[in-house]
C-alpha positions as CSV (number, residue, x, y, z in Angstrom):
1,X,0.0,0.0,0.0
2,X,2.9,2.4,0.8
3,X,4.5,1.6,-2.6
4,X,1.2,2.1,-4.4
5,X,0.7,5.5,-2.7
6,X,4.2,6.6,-3.6
7,X,3.8,5.6,-7.3
8,X,0.4,7.3,-7.6
9,X,1.7,10.4,-5.9
10,X,4.7,10.6,-8.3
11,X,2.5,10.1,-11.3
12,X,0.0,12.7,-10.1
13,X,2.9,15.2,-9.5
14,X,4.4,14.5,-12.9
15,X,1.1,15.1,-14.7
16,X,0.3,18.2,-12.7
17,X,3.5,19.9,-13.8
18,X,2.8,19.3,-17.5
19,X,0.7,21.8,-19.5
20,X,-2.3,20.5,-21.4
21,X,-2.6,17.3,-19.4
22,X,-6.0,17.9,-17.8
23,X,-8.0,17.8,-21.0
24,X,-10.9,19.5,-19.2
25,X,-13.0,22.4,-20.2
26,X,-14.8,24.9,-17.9
27,X,-13.8,27.6,-15.5
28,X,-16.1,27.1,-12.5
29,X,-17.0,23.5,-13.0
30,X,-14.5,21.7,-15.2
31,X,-15.7,18.8,-17.3
32,X,-13.4,15.9,-18.5
33,X,-13.1,15.3,-22.2
34,X,-14.5,11.9,-23.4
35,X,-15.0,10.7,-26.9
36,X,-17.1,8.2,-28.8
37,X,-16.8,7.2,-32.4
38,X,-17.4,4.2,-34.6
39,X,-14.7,1.8,-35.6
40,X,-14.5,-1.6,-37.5
41,X,-13.1,-4.9,-36.4
42,X,-12.4,-7.6,-39.0
43,X,-13.6,-11.1,-38.0
44,X,-12.8,-14.5,-39.6
45,X,-14.5,-15.0,-43.0
46,X,-16.9,-17.8,-42.1
47,X,-20.4,-18.1,-43.4
48,X,-21.8,-17.6,-39.9
49,X,-19.9,-14.3,-39.4
50,X,-20.8,-13.0,-42.8
51,X,-24.4,-13.7,-42.2
52,X,-24.4,-12.2,-38.7
53,X,-22.3,-9.1,-39.3
54,X,-22.0,-8.4,-43.0
55,X,-19.1,-6.5,-44.6
56,X,-18.4,-2.9,-45.7
57,X,-16.9,-1.4,-48.9
58,X,-18.9,-3.3,-51.4
59,X,-22.6,-3.3,-52.3
60,X,-22.8,-7.1,-52.9
61,X,-21.0,-8.2,-49.6
62,X,-18.0,-9.4,-51.6
63,X,-15.5,-7.6,-49.3
64,X,-12.7,-9.9,-48.1
65,X,-13.7,-9.8,-44.4
66,X,-16.9,-9.6,-42.5
67,X,-16.7,-6.8,-39.9
68,X,-18.2,-5.9,-36.5
69,X,-19.0,-2.2,-36.0
70,X,-17.7,-0.9,-32.6
71,X,-18.5,2.2,-30.7
72,X,-15.7,2.7,-28.1
73,X,-16.5,5.2,-25.3
74,X,-13.3,6.4,-23.6
75,X,-11.5,9.1,-21.7
76,X,-9.4,11.2,-24.0
77,X,-6.5,11.8,-21.6
78,X,-5.9,8.3,-20.3
79,X,-7.3,6.4,-23.3
80,X,-9.3,4.3,-20.8
81,X,-12.0,2.3,-22.5
82,X,-15.1,2.7,-20.4
83,X,-17.6,0.8,-22.6
84,X,-18.0,-0.5,-26.1
85,X,-21.3,-1.3,-27.7
86,X,-21.0,-3.4,-30.9
87,X,-23.1,-4.8,-33.7
88,X,-23.3,-5.7,-37.4
89,X,-21.2,-3.5,-39.8
90,X,-23.0,-4.4,-43.0
91,X,-26.0,-2.1,-42.4
92,X,-26.0,1.6,-43.2
93,X,-23.2,3.3,-41.3
94,X,-25.2,6.2,-40.0
95,X,-28.0,3.9,-38.8
96,X,-25.5,1.4,-37.3
97,X,-23.7,4.0,-35.3
98,X,-26.9,5.7,-34.1
99,X,-28.1,2.4,-32.9
100,X,-24.9,1.8,-31.0
101,X,-25.2,5.2,-29.3
102,X,-28.7,4.2,-28.3
103,X,-27.2,1.0,-26.9
104,X,-24.6,3.0,-24.9
105,X,-27.3,5.1,-23.3
106,X,-29.5,2.0,-22.6
107,X,-26.8,-0.4,-21.4
108,X,-24.0,1.8,-20.0
109,X,-25.6,4.8,-18.4
110,X,-23.1,4.5,-15.5
111,X,-20.3,5.7,-17.8
112,X,-22.2,8.9,-18.8
113,X,-22.3,11.6,-16.2
114,X,-22.6,15.4,-15.8
115,X,-18.9,15.9,-15.0
116,X,-18.0,15.0,-18.6
117,X,-18.3,16.4,-22.1
118,X,-18.5,13.8,-24.9
119,X,-16.9,14.7,-28.2
120,X,-18.8,13.0,-31.0
121,X,-18.1,12.8,-34.7
122,X,-19.9,14.5,-37.6
123,X,-22.2,11.7,-38.3
124,X,-25.6,13.2,-37.5
125,X,-27.3,11.5,-34.5
126,X,-30.7,13.1,-34.7
127,X,-32.3,15.6,-32.3
128,X,-34.2,13.2,-30.1
129,X,-31.1,11.1,-29.6
130,X,-29.0,14.2,-28.6
131,X,-31.7,15.4,-26.3
132,X,-31.7,12.1,-24.6
133,X,-27.9,12.2,-24.3
134,X,-28.1,15.7,-22.8
135,X,-30.2,14.3,-19.9
136,X,-27.3,12.0,-18.9
137,X,-24.2,14.1,-19.8
138,X,-22.9,17.0,-22.0
139,X,-21.8,16.8,-25.6
140,X,-20.0,18.7,-28.4
141,X,-20.8,17.4,-31.8
142,X,-19.5,18.5,-35.2
143,X,-22.5,19.5,-37.3
144,X,-23.0,18.5,-40.9
145,X,-23.4,21.5,-43.3
146,X,-26.9,20.6,-44.5
147,X,-28.5,20.7,-41.1
148,X,-30.5,23.9,-40.5
149,X,-30.0,26.0,-37.4
150,X,-32.4,28.8,-36.2
151,X,-30.4,31.5,-34.5
152,X,-32.0,32.6,-31.2
153,X,-29.5,34.9,-29.6
154,X,-26.9,37.6,-30.3
155,X,-23.3,36.6,-30.9
156,X,-21.6,36.3,-27.5
157,X,-18.1,37.7,-26.7
158,X,-16.6,34.3,-27.3
159,X,-18.1,34.4,-30.8
160,X,-20.6,31.6,-30.1
161,X,-24.4,31.9,-30.2
162,X,-27.6,30.0,-29.3
163,X,-29.8,28.3,-31.9
164,X,-32.6,25.8,-32.2
165,X,-32.2,22.6,-34.1
166,X,-35.2,20.5,-35.0
167,X,-35.9,17.0,-36.3
168,X,-38.4,14.2,-35.9
169,X,-40.8,16.5,-34.2
170,X,-38.3,17.5,-31.5
171,X,-36.6,20.9,-31.0
172,X,-33.6,21.5,-28.9
173,X,-31.6,24.6,-27.9
174,X,-27.9,24.3,-28.5
175,X,-24.9,26.7,-28.6
176,X,-23.1,27.0,-31.9
177,X,-19.3,27.3,-32.1
178,X,-17.8,28.1,-35.5
179,X,-14.0,28.2,-36.2
180,X,-11.5,27.6,-38.9
181,X,-8.8,24.9,-38.8
182,X,-5.7,24.9,-40.9
183,X,-5.0,21.7,-42.7
184,X,-1.5,21.0,-43.8
185,X,-1.1,21.0,-47.6
186,X,-4.4,22.7,-48.2
187,X,-4.7,26.3,-49.3
188,X,-8.2,26.8,-48.0
189,X,-9.0,26.6,-44.3
190,X,-11.6,24.2,-43.2
191,X,-14.5,25.5,-41.2
192,X,-15.7,23.5,-38.2
193,X,-19.2,23.9,-36.7
194,X,-19.8,22.4,-33.3
195,X,-23.1,22.3,-31.4
196,X,-23.0,21.8,-27.7
197,X,-25.4,21.3,-24.8
198,X,-23.2,23.6,-22.7
199,X,-25.1,26.8,-23.1
200,X,-23.1,28.9,-20.6
201,X,-20.5,30.7,-22.8
202,X,-18.8,32.3,-19.8
203,X,-18.0,29.0,-18.0
204,X,-17.4,27.1,-21.3
205,X,-16.0,29.5,-23.9
206,X,-16.0,28.5,-27.5
207,X,-12.3,28.5,-28.0
208,X,-11.8,26.1,-25.1
209,X,-14.2,23.6,-26.7
210,X,-12.6,24.1,-30.1
211,X,-9.2,23.2,-28.7
212,X,-10.6,20.2,-26.9
213,X,-12.4,18.8,-29.9
214,X,-9.2,17.6,-31.7
215,X,-8.9,15.0,-28.9
216,X,-12.0,13.2,-30.3
217,X,-9.8,11.5,-32.8
218,X,-6.9,11.0,-30.4
219,X,-9.2,9.6,-27.7
220,X,-11.2,7.3,-29.9
221,X,-8.7,6.0,-32.4
222,X,-6.2,5.0,-29.7
223,X,-8.5,3.6,-27.1
């Protein structure tokens, strides 16, 4: 026990002295960055696996390997894998990942809490699903360009603003954060648009969420 305490104290001290190691956002009430994103796992090419899981990349299921679609949920800083719903990969990607997010909320609600902000990918999850997620935790999601937002506030000093997003008979108020990202080798900057359930711009300024969002890939892809 003494050795364990010494090792943990040394690790905590080492991390505390390094900038950018908290991966949290928020001034009064910091929230830890977590991420969730779809991934694929090849499985042996047996008739049973192909029938159960399907494959991706070809319309006629002639891909070399059947695949399972995974949805790892993890902490961005530690790469801890907290839960991982999974299912067939052969169906429509959007529908598959939306179903896995539903499974995460149904089967693993204990890993979703109000001291976290979940960074989700650009795949549109639907307003009812995001509203259900907001009851369990907080989120920041990259928005697809064809989804309409109805602006409902002035532009705040952090350059974010409130808007309503609607779908499937459900309307939700979100905060919109827009920013440009430079991509190496490209002459034109890429615009990112995030929507978040964190409506307090003073406690959760837009630039802080924008800086945190890059960890969605780091957290999910290496979990």
